[in-house]
N, C-alpha and C positions, 0 to 999 in steps of 0.2 A: 392524452398519454395512456398507454396500456396500464392495466392494474399492476401495482408495484409487486405484489406477490407473484403474478404471472411473469413479470420481467425477470425477477431474480431466479425463479424456478427454471425458466427456459435457458437462461444464461448458465446456471449451474449444471443443468442437464448436458449442455455442450461439453463442459469440462469433465463431467463424469464419464461421458462416452469416449473422450479423447485423452484421458489422463496419461496413459502410457506414452502416446505420441507427443504430448506436451512435455513430459519428462525428457524424452530423447531430444526434442527440438530445442530445449532451453537449458539443458544441464551445463553447457559450455559457454553460455552468455556471460560476458564480462561486465559486471555491475560494480566493480571495485570503486569506481568514482562515486557512485551513489552511497555505498556503504561508508566510505571515508567522509562524505559530506555530512551524514548523520552523526557519526562518531566524533568528528572534529568539533561539532557544534554543542555536544553534550558537555556540561560543566561537571566538575567534581572528579572524584577518584574512581577509576574502574576497579572491578568489573561493573558494567552497566546492565540493568534489566531492560530488555528490549522486546517489544511486541512486533513480530513480523506479520503484518496484516495482509492476508491473501498470500500465505507462504507457499502455496502450490505444493510441489513434491518435496520441498525442504532444502533446496540448494543453498539459499542464503542463511537459513538456520544453521547449517553446517559451518558456514563461514564465520558467523558471529560466535558460535561455540568454539571454533578453532582459535579465535582471537582472544579467548578467555572470558567472554561475556556470558550473560545468563538469558538466552533468548527463549521466548515462548512463541509458538506459531498459532495462527488462526486462519481457518479457511472454511468456506461453505460447502466444499465438495468432500464427501465422505472418503472417496478414493484418495484425494490429495492428503487428507488428514492421516490416513493409514500409511501412505507412502512416506510422508514427512516424518512421522514418528519413527518408522523403521530406518529411514536413511540418516536422520540427524540424531536420534536418541533424545530429542527434546519433547517437552510437553506441547501438545498441539490441541487447541480448542476447536470444536466443530460448531461454528456459528455463522449465521447469515449476517452480512454487513448491515442490513437494514434492521436487525434485531439484536444488536450487540448488548451483551451483559458482561461488563468488565469491572474488576475491582477498582475503586477510586484511588487516585494518586499513587499508582503502583509501578509505573514504568518511567524510566529515565528517557527512553526514546521509543518512537513508533516508526516503523519502516513500512511505508505503503508504496511498494514498487510495482507499478503497472496493475493497480488494484482499484483505487478509488474512482477511476473513470467509469467503472461499471455501475456505480451508485446513481440512480435516477436523480435529476436535479431537484425534484420536489422533496426528496427526503435527505438530500446531502447535508443541509444545516443540522438536522438531528443527529446524523452519523458523526459529523465533526464535533458536535457538542459532547457526544459520548466519548470520543477519543480525547478531547480536551480534559474531561473529567478523569479519565484513566491515567493521564500523565501526572507526574509529580510537578510541583512548582518549579519553574525554569526548565521543564522537560521539553523535548524537541520532537516535532513531527516532520518526517521527510516524506515527500510524495513525488512520484514520477508518473506522468500520464501522457498518452499520445495527444499531441496538441492539434488544434484546429481553429475554426472561426465560430465556436459556440454551437456547433451542430449537436443534435441529440437524437438518438433513435437506434434502430436495429442495423447492425453491420453483419449480414449473414445471420448466424444463429446466436450472436452475442449482442447485448445492448450496451451502448456506450455514450459518453458525453465527451466532447472534444473541445476543450476550452482554450481560449487565448489567455495570456498571462494576466491581463487586466481583469477579466471576469473571474478567473480562478482566485486571484489575489483578493478581490472584493468579497468572495464567499468565505474564504479562510479567515480574513481579518474580521469579518462580521461574527465569526465564531469565537473571537477573542484572542486569536493568535497574532503574534508580532513577526514581521518578516525578518529573516536573517540573510538569505541569498537565494538566487535562482539562476539556472543555466539551461542550455539546450544540448541535447545529445543526438548522435555521437559527437564527441569533442573534435574540434579541428576541421569541421566541414562547413561549407556554406550553409546559411540558415535554411534554405529550401531543402537541404539534405539532412536536416536535423528534426526528425519527427517527434522527438520526446522533449517534454517540458518538465524539468526537475526543479523542486523548490523545497526550502528548508524554513521551518517556522518554530517559534518558541512560545510556550505558555508562560506569560509573565508572572 
C-alpha cells in the first residue's frame, strides 16, 4: 500500500483543485433519506449536536442547521472548510480523517456521507475508534459509501475502498458499534443500479 500520508495528500489535492466544480456538481444532490436515517436513530430530545464528517462545501450542514440542530463540519480540504463556513455559518474543523482530534463524548450523531471510503483500510480501525470516542453514549454513526467487492486503491486521482456490507459490518462492529439498519441507494432501483451502501450504527 502507498504511504498513508501520500494517499491522503493526493486525494485532498484533488478536492482542493476541484472544489468549485464539486460544489456545483453536488449542491442539488438529494440525500434527505440519509439525513433522516441518522436523525431518526438518535435518541433523546432535539436539537442534536451533529458532526458532518467530510462536509465538503457545506450542503448538509445547511440542512441540519435549517432543521434546528447544532452541526459542526469537518473536512481535510482548506477550500471546502472556507466554503462550508461561508455557506452554512457553522463551525468547520480543518482536519485530516487519519489524524482526527475530536472532543470525547461530544456528538449525538456523526454523518459520514461519501467520506469514510477514502480512509485506507490499514488505518480505518483507528479512525472508527476516534469517531466512537467522540460520540456520546447511545450516539449514532451514519455512513454512506460506494459499494464494491472489497477493492482498494486509486480511482483516478482519488484513493478509495469499496466494501461489501459483510466486510464493512465486520470492521464497524469490531470498533464497538452495534448495527441499527442498512440500505442501498438510490431507493427503488434494482440492486445492480444501487451503487451506494448506507448504514446506521449505535455506540452502546
